[in-house]
N, C-alpha and C positions, 0 to 999 in steps of 0.2 A: 848399304847399309848408309845415308843419310849420316850427317855427322850430330852427337847426342845434341849440343844445345845448342841446332837449331828448330831445333821442335818446341826452345819456350821462348824463340827470336821474336819480337817485333822491331823492322826494322825501319829508321826517320830515311830519307831520302833529301842528302841537299845535292843543291846544282850549286857548285862553289862557289862560281864567280857572282850569285845574288843570295850570301848567308849572312858572312858577318864581315867589316872591311877595318881591320886594324891599322895598316900603316898609311890612311888616309888620301889613298889613291884612287878610290871610285868601285875598284874589284875587291869583292871576296877573297880571303888569303884563307889556308890551312892552320895560323896558328890562329883565326877567330875561331872554328869549327874546335879546336883547342879550349877555347876561352866558353867555350858553353855546350861542354861538353855531360855540365853541373845538371842545366838544364832542359834535356833532352835527353838523360834520362829520368831528369823529373817525370817528364812528359810517361815514363814506365816505358820509356823505348831499352833495345840492351842491345842497339846493333844498330850499322850506321851504312849506307849506298850513298856512297861518293860519285857522282856523276865523271865523267873524263877530265883529269887533272893534270893526263897528259903534257908534255908539248907539241904543242897545234899550228900554225899557223890559223885557226879555229873559221875558216868559213861553211861551219858548221858545228861551229859551239864546240870544239875540241871531240868529234864524233872524226875527226881528221886524224888521226895522230901521226905527229913526224917523225916522233924518238918514243920507243913506248917504253923506255927505265929511265925517260928524264922528270919529272916534274913540272909545269908549265913554268918558269919565273913566274908569270902575273901572281899565280900561288902561294911563290916559298919554293922552297929547293925541297931535296930529296929526303934532308937530315929533316927538314919541317916534318916532313912526311909519315917517315919511322916515326920522327916523336908523337905525331896523334896516336899511330898503332900503339904505341909505346900507353897514353895518359888513359886510351881507352881501355887497354886491356889491364890497367888497373885500377879501373874500374866497374870493372867483370860486361863489357862493350867489346861488340868485336868489331870490325869491319871489315869491309868488303866495297871491290875495284869495279871498275866501273870498263869490262873490258871488249874491246873490241875487232874480232878475229878477222871479219868477213874483208877490210879493205885498209888502206892505208892514204893519210893524203898523199899527193901527187908530189909533196914537197918532200917526202923521206926517204932516205938514203937509198934504202934500196929499189925503187921506184926507180930516183933520176939512175941510177947502174942499169936498171934494165932497157930504159929508154935508149941507150946506147948502141949503133949499129954493129959496135965488135962486140961480138960473145965475149959472159961473164958468167962470174954466178949469180947472179943476180937476174939471166935474161929467162927467166926460166919461172922466178918468181911472181912472176901476174899471169896472167892471159891472156898472151898476142897473139893474129894473125900469123899466117905467113908473106903477106902480102900485105901492101897499102889500099888495095882497093877489093881486098876479099874483105865482107861484110860477117858477124857475128850471130845473123837466123835475129833468133829473137830477144838475143842478150845485147842489153844498150851499151854502146861503145864510144870513143872520138878516134878522129884519125888527122893528120897532119900537123901536127906537136910533136912531131918523134924525130929525130936522125934514123931511127930503128924502121925498117921497112911492112910495115903493121899496123892494125887497127891496136888499140889495148880497147878492154871488156869494162865496163862500170857497175858497182854494186849498188851505189845509191845515187847523189847526187858527183858534178863533172867533175868536184875536186878527188873525189873517190876509188883508185882501177883498185880493180879488186883481184887480190890476194888466189896465189891459186894454191888451190885443193885435187884440180882434178873435174874431172869431168865423167858421170854413171856410166855413161856409157858414150863412147865418145867415136865417131862418127865420120871424124872431121880427120884431116892429118896433121889440123896443126894442136888439135886439144888433146889433150895428154888428159891420160885415164889419173885414179886415187894410188895408184900405186908404182906408179915416175916418181923417176928420183926427186924432180922437182919438185914434186907434189905432194910425197913427205917430206923434203927438206922446208915447205913454208910449216909444215904442222908439226914437223922437232925446235920451226923457229919459235913459232908457239908458245910452246912447250918449254921452252929455253924463257923467255918473258914472263909464264904463271909462274914460275920455278924464281926471280928472281925478287918478284914482291911478297912471294908467300917467304923466303926465305929472310925477309927485312918485317916480318912482321904480318902481312897481310892474311886476311882469314879465307879471300873466297873473293870472287869473283858475279855477278851479273854482266851475263854475256850479251852484245849488241846485237840483234839482225840473228841467230843462233842458226837458224833453220839458210844461213844463205852461202854456204859454203863449197858446197859440193856443186858442180854448174848443170842445169839440164839433169836435174834430181827426180823423183817420179814421186807421185802424188805421198808418198809420206815419208818422202825423204830420206830411204834408204844409205844413201849418202853419209850427208851431211852426219846423220843417225850416226856413222859405223867410225865416221873421225872422229866425233865426241866420246863415243865408247873408248874406243882407243884412247883419250885421253885424259879419261875415269880410272879405267887401271893405273897412267902414270902417277895421281892423283892421291889414288886408292893406295899406292905401293909406301909412294914417297913421302904424300902428307894427307892422309886416313879423315882428317879434321877440318881438310877444306872445304867449303860448298859452292856449288855450281848456279848459276840462279838463271832460265831464260829467260833471254823475251822472243816469245815462241808463241805465247797462246792456243799451246796443241799437248797439253796436257800427257793425252795419251804413248803422244808420241817421241817427248824431248824426255819422259821420265823413267823412258825404257831406253832412252838415248846415254844416260849416264849422270841428267840435272837430279839437283835432291828439291829442287824447285822450278815452278813455270808461270809465268802472270798471267791473270785472267782481264784483257787489254779491250780496249773499244774497238775490237775489230767486232762484226755485227754477227759472227756467226759463234763468237761466244757469249749472248746474253748479258754481257753486261751491261753495255751501252743504254737496255730499260730500265739501269737500276737511278742511271745520273743524267742522264744524259740522253733523253730522247725528243733529241730538239733538230732544226736547223739553225744552226748559229749563224746563217748566210739570210733566215729568213725568218727570223722573227712573229710572222704575224700570225706564223703556220703553230698547230695547238703543240704544248707539251705534256708528253703524255711519260713522263719517270715514272719507278712506280713512287717513290716516295715525294714526291709531288703532293702537297692538302688537292688539289683541286683538279689533280691529271686527273685520266682513266684511262691509270697502270694497271698493270698484273701481275707481277711476282712469277706465274709460272713461265712468259716469255724471259727469262731470265734461269728460272730451275731446270728447265727441258734438258737444254746446253749443258748446263753445268752439272748435271747429277749423272747425263753419261760419261763423261768425262773423269767425276766424280767415283763415281764406283767403278770405272776402271784402273783406275790409280793411289784412291786412298793407303794401300798399302805396300808403295813404291817411291810416294814423298808427296809433295805440298800442292797445292796451288795454291797462290797470293792473290789474295784481294786486296785490289786497291785504291786510295781517298783520290788519287789522282798521281800521272809524275809530269816528268818535264814535256813528255808531249801533246796533253791532253789538260782540255776546258778544269778551272779550279771548280770543285762545287759550289759555291758560292753566284757563281755568272746566274742562274739558274734556283737553284733552295734556298731560303732563308735560315737563322739560325735553328729553328728548331725544327725542319725538318733535315739539315745537316745531323744535329743531335741524331735523328730516330736511322739514317741510313748508316751514320759511321754505328751505329750500336749494333747494327746488320754485320756489316761489313769484321766489323773487330772480334765478335762473335759465333760467326763461321768457322771453319775447320780450315786450317794453313797457317801458313806465314805471314802476315799483316806486313802491310808498307805503310808510309804515314808520310804522306810530305809536306818537307815543308813549310810553315805555313798556312794550311788546312787548319792545323788545329788552333786557328783563332779568327780564320774566316775570308781569309786575304782572297780579297776579289783578283778575276779572270778580269785587264784589260787590251782591248783593240788596241796595240799602236806600231808602229813601224816593225820592220826587219830588224832582227838582229841575228847578227853572225848567222843565218840561216836557218831564223827559228821561226818564219813565215807568222803564221799564225799560232805556230806553238809560243810565241815571244811574252803576249798575255798570261803566261804562267809561269815567268819566270824572274819576272819581278823581287829586288831587296827584300832580305826579309824586314818584317814592320816590329821592335823592337820597343819603345815608347813613340813618347810625344816631343822626342827630342829633336834638333838639326838631323834631316834628313832621316825619320823615325828611326832612330838609333843605329840604323845599317854602318852612315859610315861619317868621318869628321871631315872629310875632305868636301869640296864648291860642289853642289848641287849639277852642274850641267857635267863633272867631273862621271858622275854616276855611273856606272853599267846599261841600268835600265832609270828611269825615272821608278821615285817612289810613288803612293798612291797618292794625289792631293785631296782628295778629301777631306772635310772637316774630323768625320768617324769613323779614319780610316782605322782598321780592329788593331791596338798595340799588345805585345804580352805584357805589356805593366801597365795597362787595364781592364785588363779582362786574371790577371793576379790575385785578385783581393772578394774577387766577385764569385763565391759559390755558385752561382751558375750559370758562365759562360759557358760557352763551347771551351774555350781551352781545359778546364778543370771537369769537362764534363770529359772531356778527351783519356784525362789521368785519371776519372772517378771510371769508366769505365774497360781501362789496360788494367786497372788496381785488380778489376773484377777477372780479368785472364789469365793476370797471374796468381790468383788467390784461390783458383775455381781450377784441379787440376782435369778438369772433364772441360772444359775449355780449349787446350791445348791438346790434347789429344786428337786424332789426326782422324781416326774409321769410325766417331761412333755418331757420324749424322745422321736422322730418319727426318723426313721430313712428314707430321702429323698432318696438315690441313693446310694446303693455296684453295679457296678460291676468290676468282673474282670480287672485291667488294667485302667480304668476309676476314675476319684475325686471320693472319697465316702464322702459323704454331710451327716449329723445330726441338728437337732435343737435342741432346749434346747431352749421352750416357743418364746420367738418372735428372740434369735440369730440365725444366721447358722455361720453350722462350718464344711469344709472341708479340709481332708486330703489328701497330694499326696506321699505318700513315695516311688515314684518310678527315675528312674532316668533320665525318658525322661516326658514333660508335658503332662500332662491331663486334664481330662474335663468330664461336667456332667452336665445331661438336669437339671439343675435346676436353675430359676431363682433368682436373689440377693434382684431384686427391688429397693425402695430409701433407703436401706441400706447403710451403709459407714465401713469401716475396720478400728475393733477396737482390733485387735490384729493377726502377723504376725509375722512368722519362714519362713524366702523366699517371697515367693508374688503371689496373685490370681490375676484375674481381669474380671471383672459382664462384661456381652456381651451381651447382649439381653436377653432370655430365657434359656443363660447359663452360667457357670462358666470356668472360666481355673486357674488352679493350674502351679507354676510354677513344675523346680525337687523337688522333695525335700524338700512339701512346706507345710505349714497350715494355715488355714485365719481363722481369726473370725471376722463375718460382725455384726452388729447390729445398 
């Protein structure tokens, strides 16, 4: 059973180094997040997801943790994070942290100890072969960098050695089983990390690469699932209000493994890319058939088919989270104009689940092609500083421009919060209106009440949330659907629509809610 507060939550994802800098060093900090809590709450967001803020050499933007229990000095200190928890709670908001359980930095003390030739308590904390020339089959590895006679397995980048949670079916002498003492010690160490932050006021965790724990797992990820069910049992006993959000994109697996929510991400099998990102970033001459493109050749069924299969099998278990974007994804302003983004966000925020708004998407911050920073590569362009006002560095920092973590948008028309605050038709205020509607209407916060009423290419897409009737037409021409609105009245609209007996008709680029 998920924590009660999650049902009503709308999350705001913050990339901390790019959000708000209070000390002028060019890098965002935890005190900056505290200063902007009232702004975040004004959007209609009731919870924060903070990307990794732990001590790290930042070879992968903090996803290479050097100390799980220490805030990275660039962001402040542990007391600053404790203060953030308290200030958020005082405003009725929740905070989840980014947990990276599958690997650490190669500079983590556990790993440094495991590299030693002399056996010690951390020798089995990571996955090592038993001989320097013993390869690891399909698993990536590093050889020749340690005094220990063996190679070690990687979880992602070279800087991220894989923690040892065991193998589902070990068939080599150097592979440990999931119930091996070393594998169990790793599991308990991660529980200890979670307890530490929960005891200080954290409300849960978004879990990075959640399915990556047990190696040579089967297609159903039964090994990693078993680990998470054990962790979930601990949380249910000791921290029943704590939530776990998976980066897995397989809700039928993750929600049965003990997670409260799972993201619908850019993985092709989710259908999510067809909504806003059906293009080739490297070949802009190719057509963009994103559903919310006014002039595209999109089809909502490409999203609905995989989504509804997952939704129908999990709607009583937990939540599927739809995101406007995240730190790994190209911002929607890359290919969608303001009206197209309004329609896309209207859809995302009125679907079941727990929605996530990525910082800056509410004002239409742009994706920029930038050189890689801290392992970001093409993702770097979605991690630029938040744009607050027209002042120096667009209000992000009082520091010198050349000291900024990443450069701000140099365009004369770079969108800012200040510029959009007073415009009732701005994207910012549209987001506020949509999230206010979600908060006002219980039907939009229920999870198991979605019905698809009409989904045909080139026609209005119509769905129901309880007694609410919702319809969207992203195209450039008027579109209809054979669905009767009955005696319902229009509760909210972008553009316009009308009921005509046994059908509804939507103007071009419109979204309407009848209730």
